[in-house]
C-alpha positions as CSV (number, residue, x, y, z in Angstrom):
1,M,0.0,0.0,0.0
2,S,1.3,3.3,-1.0
3,L,0.7,6.7,0.7
4,P,-0.7,9.5,-1.1
5,S,1.9,11.9,-2.4
6,R,0.7,14.6,0.1
7,D,1.1,12.3,3.1
8,R,4.5,11.2,1.7
9,K,5.8,14.7,1.6
10,G,4.6,15.4,5.1
11,A,6.4,12.3,6.3
12,V,9.6,13.2,4.6
13,Q,9.5,16.7,5.9
14,E,8.9,15.3,9.5
15,Y,11.8,12.8,9.1
16,R,14.1,15.8,7.9
17,L,13.0,17.9,10.9
18,R,13.8,15.1,13.3
19,I,17.3,14.6,11.7
20,I,18.0,18.4,11.9
21,A,16.8,18.4,15.6
22,A,19.0,15.5,16.5
23,L,21.9,17.1,14.7
24,L,21.4,20.4,16.6
25,L,21.1,18.6,19.9
26,I,24.4,16.7,19.2
27,L,26.1,20.0,18.3
28,C,24.9,21.9,21.4
29,L,25.9,19.2,23.7
30,S,29.3,18.9,22.1
31,W,29.7,22.7,22.6
32,P,32.1,23.5,25.5
33,G,30.2,25.0,28.4
34,F,26.8,24.5,26.9
35,A,26.1,21.3,28.9
36,V,27.2,21.6,32.5
37,Q,28.4,18.4,34.0
38,P,27.7,17.8,37.7
39,K,30.8,17.4,39.7
40,K,31.1,14.4,41.8
41,H,31.8,15.2,45.4
42,T,34.6,13.1,46.8
43,P,36.3,13.8,50.0
44,A,39.9,14.8,49.4
45,T,42.6,13.1,51.4
46,A,45.8,14.7,52.4
47,A,47.7,12.3,50.1
48,S,45.4,13.2,47.0
49,K,45.9,17.0,47.8
50,K,49.7,16.6,47.9
51,K,49.6,14.7,44.7
52,A,47.5,17.3,43.0
53,A,49.7,20.1,44.3
54,A,52.9,18.4,43.1
55,K,51.3,17.7,39.7
56,K,50.2,21.4,39.3
57,G,53.5,22.7,39.9
58,R,55.5,20.2,37.8
59,R,56.9,21.2,34.4
60,R,55.9,19.1,31.6
61,G,58.6,16.4,31.1
62,A,60.4,17.1,34.4
63,K,61.2,14.3,36.7
64,P,59.3,14.4,40.0
65,R,61.4,15.3,42.9
66,S,61.5,13.2,46.1
67,Q,59.4,14.7,48.8
68,A,61.3,12.8,51.6
69,Q,63.8,14.6,53.6
70,T,67.3,12.9,53.7
71,A,69.2,12.3,56.9
72,P,72.3,14.3,57.3
73,T,75.6,12.6,56.7
74,P,77.9,11.8,59.7
75,D,80.2,14.6,58.6
76,R,77.2,16.9,58.8
77,Y,76.2,15.6,62.2
78,Q,79.9,16.1,63.4
79,E,79.7,19.6,62.2
80,I,76.5,20.2,64.1
81,Q,77.9,18.6,67.2
82,Q,80.9,20.7,67.0
83,A,78.9,23.9,66.8
84,M,76.9,22.7,69.9
85,V,80.0,21.9,71.9
86,A,81.4,25.4,71.0
87,K,78.2,27.0,72.4
88,G,78.5,24.7,75.6
89,Y,75.7,22.2,74.8
90,G,77.7,19.1,73.8
91,P,77.4,16.2,76.1
92,Q,80.6,14.6,74.6
93,A,83.1,15.3,72.0
94,A,81.7,15.5,68.4
95,N,81.7,11.9,66.8
96,G,79.3,12.1,64.0
97,V,76.7,9.9,65.5
98,W,73.4,11.4,66.6
99,G,71.9,9.6,69.6
100,P,69.5,10.5,72.4
101,E,72.2,12.4,74.4
102,W,72.6,14.7,71.4
103,S,68.8,15.2,71.1
104,S,68.4,16.1,74.8
105,A,71.3,18.6,74.4
106,L,69.6,20.1,71.3
107,K,66.3,20.3,73.2
108,R,68.1,22.4,75.9
109,Y,69.8,24.5,73.3
110,Q,66.3,25.1,71.5
111,Q,64.8,26.1,74.9
112,D,67.6,28.6,75.6
113,Q,67.2,30.2,72.1
114,K,63.4,30.4,72.6
115,L,62.7,27.8,69.8
116,E,60.3,25.1,70.0
117,P,62.1,22.3,72.1
118,T,61.6,19.2,70.0
119,G,65.2,17.9,70.2
120,K,64.9,17.5,66.4
121,L,67.2,19.2,63.8
122,N,65.3,21.9,62.1
123,S,66.3,24.9,59.9
124,M,65.9,27.5,62.8
125,S,68.3,25.4,65.0
126,L,70.9,25.1,62.4
127,I,70.7,28.8,61.6
128,T,71.0,29.9,65.2
129,L,74.0,27.5,65.5
130,G,75.4,29.5,62.5
131,L,75.3,26.5,60.2
132,G,72.1,27.0,58.0
133,P,71.3,24.7,55.1
134,K,74.3,23.4,53.1
135,R,73.7,23.7,49.4
136,E,76.2,22.3,46.9
137,S,77.0,24.5,43.9
138,P,76.6,22.8,40.5
139,A,79.8,21.1,39.1
140,G,82.0,23.4,37.2
141,V,80.4,26.5,38.6
142,T,82.6,28.8,40.9
143,A,81.6,31.7,43.0
144,P,82.5,35.2,41.4
145,P,85.6,36.8,42.9
146,A,84.8,39.2,45.7
147,Q,84.6,42.8,44.7
148,P,86.7,45.3,46.6
149,P,84.7,47.9,48.5
150,A,83.6,51.0,46.6
151,A,85.6,54.0,47.1
152,A,84.4,56.6,49.5
153,P,82.4,59.5,47.7
154,A,84.3,62.6,47.1
155,P,83.9,65.6,49.6
156,P,81.4,68.3,48.4
157,A,83.1,70.8,46.3
158,Q,84.0,74.2,47.9
159,P,82.2,77.1,46.6
160,S,84.2,79.1,44.0
161,S,85.4,82.7,44.6
162,S,83.3,83.9,41.7
163,S,80.1,83.1,43.4
164,S,78.2,85.9,45.1
165,T,78.6,86.0,48.8
166,V,76.4,87.6,51.3
167,R,78.2,90.4,53.5
168,E,76.8,91.3,56.8
169,P,76.4,95.0,57.4
170,K,78.9,96.7,59.7
């Protein structure tokens, strides 16, 4: 059974309109910002926040740095111990081994310096001991030579005799 030509035209037009509507819907949904996607709420943990912050600050192609703090070398411990002994806080001679007696000595030192007395090495303790953080310069790089102090500025010039002078009346 065939449809009359008038009904067939109406069906073709309706079919075309449906195709156009579907294409417009697809186009609108694919347009950025048109369709708002609901965000899933997941509680962030401390680890995921650290990971996101590290990822955010990382350059493309850069190797991730280790976040763990490394323990000082025995030479560095000995240097710290010598500084403490020089300030009168060493329980014994510097030997490069950090033990409980050195932790308690550091705790006393931190209390006397008005620092938080944790007994653990931290940057403020090292700075007050005069040690600060140790940074190695890159291989082949040397510090620029020290510049001599700048010469003292010349004294102000004396007024010339050709300038007018004010005379006091007699």
